[in-house]
Residue, then its C-alpha position, 0 to 999 in steps of 0.5 A: m454737076a449732079r442732077n437734082r430731080t431724083l434727089g429733089r424728093l429727099g426734101i421730105v426727109g429733113a423732119g427725120g433729124a429728130l429720130a434718135v440721132g444723138v443715139l446713133l450718131a457715133a456709130i453712123r459717123a463710123r461707117t463709110d459709104d460703100t457705094a462710092a467706095r466700090l465705084l471708085d475701086t472699079l474706076r481704078r481697076e478699069r483705068v489700070e486695065s486700059t493703061s496695060d492694054v494700050g501700053g500707057a499714054g503717049t507724050d507727043t502732043p497731037d496735031t490740032t490743025d483740023l480742029p475748029a478755030p475756037v477750040r484751037r484757041y481754047l487749047d492754046r490758052v489753057l495748055p502749056d507747051e508740050p503738056p503732059l497727057v492727063r490720065s486721072v484727076r481728083l477735084r475737091q469741091t465746096g458749095e451748095f446744092r438745091l434739093g427740089d424746086a426753085d423755091s427750095p433752099w440751097k444746102p451746104m455741100t462738099a464733094t470729092q470727084h475722081y475722073t479717068v481718061d481713056p476710058p472715060g469715067f468719074v465718081w462724084d462722092a458728095r455730102v449734102d447737109l440738110v440740117p445740123c447733124l443730118s446729111v445726105r451722101v450722094a454717089d453719082a458716077f459713070v463707070g464701065g459705061a454705066g451710070t449710077l445715082e444713089a443717095t443715103l441718109l447719114s450714109v446708112v439708109t438708102v433714099a434714092d437709087a436711080p434704076r439702070s437705063p440708057e437715059l441714065d448712062e447718056g446723062e452721066l456721059s454728058r456730064y463727064l464731057a462738059e466737065m472735061v474743062w478740068f482736064p483739057t488734054a482730054f479734048l486733044p485728038g485721040h481721046g474719042v471726042s469729035w468736033e463740029p464747028r458752029d461759029d467763031r465762038s462755039a463748037r459742038a463736041t461729041l463723045s461715045h463710050r460703050g453704046s452711049t453718045a453725048t453731045v455738048v456745045f461749048h461756048f468760048d469767050e474773047t480770051g478763048e476760055i470756055t465760059r459756058v456749056t449747053a446740051d439737051r440732057w435727059r432729066e428724070t421726071g419720076h418713076g424711072e421716066y425721063e424727058r430731054r431738057p435744056w441744060t447749062g453749065r457756067f465756068h469762071d475764075y480761071r487759074e493756073v494749076n500745074g501749068f493748065r488753066v482751069p475754072t475754079a468756080a462753076e454752077v449748073a441749071w436746068t431750063l424748064p417751062t417754069g424758068d431756070l432751075p439752078y441746082w449746083r454751084a461750087t468752088i474748086d478747092d483742090v485739083a490733083y492730076d493722076p492721083l490713081a497712078t500706081a507704081g510703074q505708071g508714073s508719079a502723081t502730081s498735084s496742086a491747089p488752084n493758085s491766084e494769079 
């Protein structure tokens, strides 16, 4: 669920596809995206250090009695009996991304996303195809309490690099909180999320980490599943300036993965004065739990989403 204001400016680079792509293509494809690799390595080290400090995650399911009623129903719905506590996750996504305004075309996108729990963090490593043989590599992340958004053309030329700011940090933490639907044990007591009841079909969640605080409202359907999230998030307006705008994420097509019920399709949108601006939509092709685990920290388990 990456932001698209900064990336919207990339629409102008499409014409650059003609500049010697044929000559450079082989060398360019051989290069890796250093930003995503560096962020992922930092995320992995932070996860290992945190696990060492606390002696590993427990196995007892926390008491959910004090949670709002819709949250309790949701956890009963999506978690197996005595669920293993998820420590890290990897998702593979296929979908489309919109660069620009509501009149801009959707572009094909593939992405791999890693998350950690305790401490919260993620790295979203995506490729957006502008035209054949011309793509943008995007690294969107929340690592060590800091937000990052960098985009490179053909994994070589930096075309967007959001400066560090409290707004960026909070926005990335908000994204993380909204996407915890893919590793729902993180909603259990003991992982930093505090809940405020609203009504029988919604509850407000708040998560703080290293000076940033994010608040997201979760909306539940009649089965107890989360189908929508809403928040007032920071949206970049240009030149490093931000404004708060309503933001909505929608989840659907829940399926069972390693005993958890998780959505396998989603889309997100900003609400602007001119109307809604959807900018990301995708399906989840694969989910792997604890893919960052190392020797002595437990074995990895993984599964692709299965149809019921």
